[in-house]
Every structure is written in C-alpha cells, then in structure tokens.
C-alpha positions in Angstrom: -31.1 20.0 15.4 -28.0 22.0 14.2 -26.7 22.4 17.6 -26.3 18.7 18.4 -24.7 18.2 15.1 -22.1 20.9 15.7 -21.5 19.5 19.2 -20.8 16.0 17.7 -18.4 17.5 15.1 -16.6 19.3 17.7 -16.2 16.1 19.8 -14.9 14.3 16.8 -12.4 17.0 15.9 -11.2 17.6 19.5 -7.5 17.6 20.1 -5.9 15.2 22.5 -3.0 16.3 24.7 -0.3 14.2 22.8 -1.6 15.6 19.5 -1.7 19.2 20.7 1.8 19.0 22.3 3.5 17.4 19.4 6.3 19.6 18.0 5.7 19.4 14.2 8.4 21.9 13.4 11.1 19.8 15.1 9.7 16.7 13.2 10.0 18.5 9.9 13.3 19.8 10.5 14.5 16.3 11.6 13.2 14.9 8.4 14.9 17.5 6.3 18.2 16.6 7.9 17.7 12.9 7.9 15.4 11.9 5.1 18.2 10.4 3.1 18.5 7.7 5.8 15.6 6.1 4.0 18.0 4.9 1.4 20.0 3.1 4.1 16.9 1.4 5.4 15.9 0.4 2.0 19.3 -1.2 1.1 19.4 -2.9 4.5 15.9 -4.2 3.9 16.7 -5.6 0.4 19.9 -7.3 1.8 18.0 -8.9 4.7 15.0 -10.2 2.7 17.1 -11.7 -0.2 19.8 -12.8 2.0 17.1 -14.3 4.3 15.6 -16.2 1.4 18.9 -17.8 0.7 19.4 -18.7 4.3 15.9 -20.3 4.5 16.2 -22.2 1.3 17.5 -25.4 3.0 15.8 -24.8 6.3 12.2 -25.6 7.5 9.8 -22.8 7.7 8.8 -21.1 10.9 5.2 -21.1 11.9 5.1 -17.7 13.6 1.3 -17.7 13.8 1.0 -16.0 17.2 3.6 -13.2 16.4 2.0 -12.6 13.1 -1.4 -12.1 14.8 0.1 -9.6 17.3 2.1 -7.9 14.5 -1.0 -7.5 12.2 -3.3 -6.5 15.1 -0.9 -3.8 16.2 -0.7 -2.3 12.8 -4.4 -2.7 12.3 -5.1 -0.7 15.4 -2.6 2.0 14.4 -4.1 2.2 11.0 -7.7 2.5 12.2 -6.9 5.2 14.6 -4.8 7.1 12.0 -7.6 6.7 9.4 -10.2 8.1 11.9 -8.0 11.1 12.9 -6.8 12.1 9.5 -10.1 11.3 7.9 -11.9 13.6 10.3 -9.4 16.4 9.4 -9.7 15.8 5.7 -13.4 15.3 5.8 -14.0 18.5 7.7 -11.6 20.5 5.3 -13.3 19.0 2.2 -16.9 19.9 3.4 -16.0 23.3 4.7 -13.6 24.5 2.1 -14.0 22.3 -1.0 -11.8 19.9 -3.0 -9.2 22.4 -4.2 -8.4 23.5 -0.7 -8.3 19.9 0.5 -5.7 19.3 -2.0 -3.6 22.5 -1.8 -3.8 23.3 1.9 -0.6 22.2 3.7 -2.1 22.6 7.1 -2.2 18.8 7.3 1.5 18.8 8.4 0.9 21.2 11.3 -2.9 21.0 12.1 -3.7 20.3 15.8 -5.2 16.9 15.0 -3.2 15.7 11.9 0.3 16.9 12.6 1.1 13.9 14.9 -0.5 11.4 12.6 1.3 12.7 9.5 4.7 12.2 11.1 3.7 8.9 12.6 2.6 7.8 9.1 5.9 8.7 7.7 8.0 6.9 10.4 5.7 3.8 10.3 7.1 3.0 6.8 10.2 1.7 8.5 8.7 -0.8 10.9 6.2 -1.8 8.2 9.2 -3.4 6.4 8.8 -6.1 9.0 6.0 -7.5 7.0 8.4 -9.2 4.7 10.2 -10.9 7.5 7.2 -13.1 8.1 7.0 -13.9 4.4 10.6 -14.9 4.3 10.7 -16.9 7.6 7.5 -18.8 6.7 8.9 -19.4 3.3 5.9 -17.8 1.4 6.1 -16.5 -2.1 7.6 -13.0 -2.2 6.4 -11.2 -5.2 8.0 -8.2 -6.8 5.0 -5.9 -6.0 5.4 -6.5 -2.2 9.1 -5.5 -1.8 9.0 -2.9 -4.6 6.0 -1.2 -2.9 7.7 -1.2 0.6 10.9 0.4 -0.7 9.4 3.0 -3.0 6.8 4.0 -0.4 9.4 4.5 2.3 11.6 6.6 0.0 8.8 8.8 -1.3 7.1 9.4 2.1 10.3 10.6 3.7 11.2 12.6 0.7 7.8 14.3 0.4 7.4 15.0 4.2 10.5 17.1 4.4 9.0 19.5 1.9 5.4 19.4 3.2 4.1 19.4 -0.2 0.5 19.8 -1.3 -1.6 16.6 -1.5 -0.1 15.0 1.6 -3.3 14.9 3.4 -5.0 12.9 0.6 -2.2 10.5 0.2 -1.7 9.8 3.9 -5.4 9.6 4.8 -6.1 7.2 1.9 -3.2 5.0 2.8 -4.3 4.8 6.5 -7.8 3.9 5.4 -6.7 1.1 3.1 -4.2 -0.2 5.7 -7.0 -0.3 8.3 -8.9 -2.8 6.2 -5.8 -4.6 5.1 -4.2 -5.3 8.5 -7.6 -6.2 10.0 -7.9 -8.8 7.2 -4.4 -10.0 7.9 -5.2 -10.4 11.6 -8.2 -12.5 10.9 -6.3 -14.7 8.5 -3.3 -15.2 10.8 -5.6 -16.1 13.7 -7.3 -18.7 11.5 -10.6 -17.0 11.3 -12.4 -17.7 8.0 -12.6 -14.6 5.8 -14.7 -14.5 2.6 -12.8 -14.3 -0.7 -14.7 -11.2 -1.5 -12.8 -9.4 1.3 -9.5 -10.0 -0.3 -10.9 -8.8 -3.6 -12.3 -5.7 -1.9 -9.0 -4.8 -0.4 -7.1 -5.1 -3.7 -9.9 -3.0 -5.4 -9.5 -0.3 -2.8 -5.8 -0.3 -3.4 -6.5 0.2 -7.1 -8.8 3.0 -6.3 -6.1 4.6 -4.2 -3.7 4.6 -7.0 -6.1 6.1 -9.4 -7.1 8.8 -6.8 -3.3 9.5 -6.2 -2.8 10.2 -10.0 -5.9 12.4 -10.0 -4.7 14.4 -7.1 -1.2 14.9 -8.6 -2.9 16.1 -11.8 -4.8 18.8 -9.9 -1.7 19.7 -7.9 0.3 20.3 -11.1 -2.7 22.3 -12.6 -3.2 24.5 -9.6 0.5 24.9 -9.1 0.7 26.9 -12.3 -1.5 29.7 -10.7 0.2 29.5 -7.3 -2.7 27.8 -5.6 -0.7 24.7 -4.7 2.7 24.6 -3.2 4.7 21.7 -4.7 7.6 21.1 -6.9 7.7 19.5 -10.4 10.1 16.8 -9.5 7.9 15.8 -6.5 4.8 15.5 -8.7 6.9 13.6 -11.3 8.1 10.9 -8.8 4.8 10.6 -7.1 2.8 10.2 -10.4 5.4 7.6 -11.5 5.1 5.7 -8.3 1.3 5.8 -8.3 1.1 4.7 -12.0 3.5 1.9 -11.5 1.4 0.7 -8.5 -1.7 1.0 -10.6 -0.3 -1.3 -13.3 1.1 -3.8 -10.7 -2.1 -3.9 -8.6 -4.3 -4.3 -11.7 -2.2 -7.1 -12.9 -2.3 -8.8 -9.6 -6.1 -8.4 -9.5 -6.3 -10.1 -12.9 -4.0 -12.9 -12.0 -5.3 -13.6 -8.6 -9.1 -13.2 -9.1 -9.9 -13.3 -12.8 -7.4 -15.4 -14.8 -7.4 -18.6 -12.6 -10.8 -18.8 -10.9 -10.5 -22.5 -10.1 -6.9 -22.5 -8.7 -5.5 -21.3 -5.3 -5.0 -17.6 -5.6 -2.3 -15.4 -4.2 -3.2 -13.9 -0.8 -3.2 -10.0 -0.8 -1.0 -10.1 2.3 1.8 -10.0 -0.2 0.8 -6.4 -1.1 0.5 -3.2 0.5 -0.3 0.4 -0.4 0.8 3.7 0.0 
C-alpha cells in the first residue's frame, strides 16, 4: 500500500518544464532592483480609481458583465492552479519537516515547483488592481477596505519578495487558496448563477482566518529569528504584522456589518474585498 501512495505523491509533486526552467535568481534580482516601482503602480491606481469615480459621477454605468465573467474566470483559474502547486509544496514540507521548518525554510522562493508560482503571485498583484476598474465603471460602492487592501498587498509583496524572507510560503499559499474560492464566487455571480449567501460568508470567514494565521506565523518568525532559525528582518515582521492586523480589524468589521448587524437588508457583496 505504501508504494502507490508514494507514487501518487511523486506525481503531484512532479515538476513541469516551465517551472523547472524558470530562472528564480534573475527574478529575485529584478525585484531587488525594481521593487520600488510598486509605489508608482499604487499612485497611478489611486489616481485612476478616484479620478474615474469623478468622471463616472454624471455618466451612466457600464454593464461589463461578459468582460467581468472573463476577468474573474481567468483569475480564478490562475488562483486555483497556484493554490494547488504551492499547497502541494507547503503540505509536503509541513508533513515531512514540521511546522517550524515550513515557516523558516526559504526554499519556497527557489524550489523546483514553487519558484515560478511565488514570482507569479508577486507580479499578479499589479493586474489584480483591475478589479477596481469594474467597480468604478459599473458605479458600485467602493469601500475603503477594497482599495486599501489592493495597495498595501502590492507594496508588501514586492517589498518582501526581494528579500525572500521566511514565512513567504505560508503567506502566498494561503492567499492563493482564498483567491481560488473568491474569484470562483465572482465568476458565478458575474455570470448570473445563483450562489447561496453562505458562500459569501464562508469566503469572508476564510479571509479572517488568513489574517489570524498571518499574525501567528509572524509571531513565530520573530520568536525563531532570535535563535537564528528563521531568516527575516524586524522591519519586515513589523510591516507584515501591522498589515495583517489592520486587515483583521477591517474584515471582522465587514463581516459584522454585512452578515450580522443588518440581517434583513441587502448586504455588501464580498466582491469589494480581497486578501493577501
């Protein structure tokens, strides 16, 4: 019985040519030289969305249903594949080496399976800004959590990737997994397919759990950094913990406002939120 199990595991963890041939060292070097461009993208994003809201104020909303279905479906497929590939790597590391190693091991950035997906994840935070374009052009409510989350995730992921700090495997694989559910939900909603309200609640709940786990991982990174087990920097842990804590507060507030406080009124749709 052990042989088939081992065979199945090897199939799941097999490397594909595009993953194996990916040059992670060049990617890390590029990010070290260009990570500050994330500030430019963030400023441009803010100017476009708030300028776009002013422009749309006296105009009729666009429908954009078909483009939104395609957009959400594309990001759903990307997130599902990313979740499976990074999840396989992290799951195998967790089972074979334990929680501490899964947190402190920086092999996620150059592992044969995960190196491509860690870089793809980091770069994906730029095109994901396009989510807000649909909100603006369709004249939907743009809440603080949505654009704050987009900007801070972009800034932090580019900042953290350049240093390949400990904990990246947890942060990225969790985000991939949550986005797999979230963008699938968006796809169904955009296509007009009825989705139970419990699905929206589940997605927001997983986002809250992600934030809690992010704080926990940062705690252990700091603890194990003291004895040299984890390679990170105090300022990175500070910014990461501050980011996760702010998300935790905002997502808990959203959950309360959307699902608990006003049970008989129309609730906000979790399409306005995203995680990282």
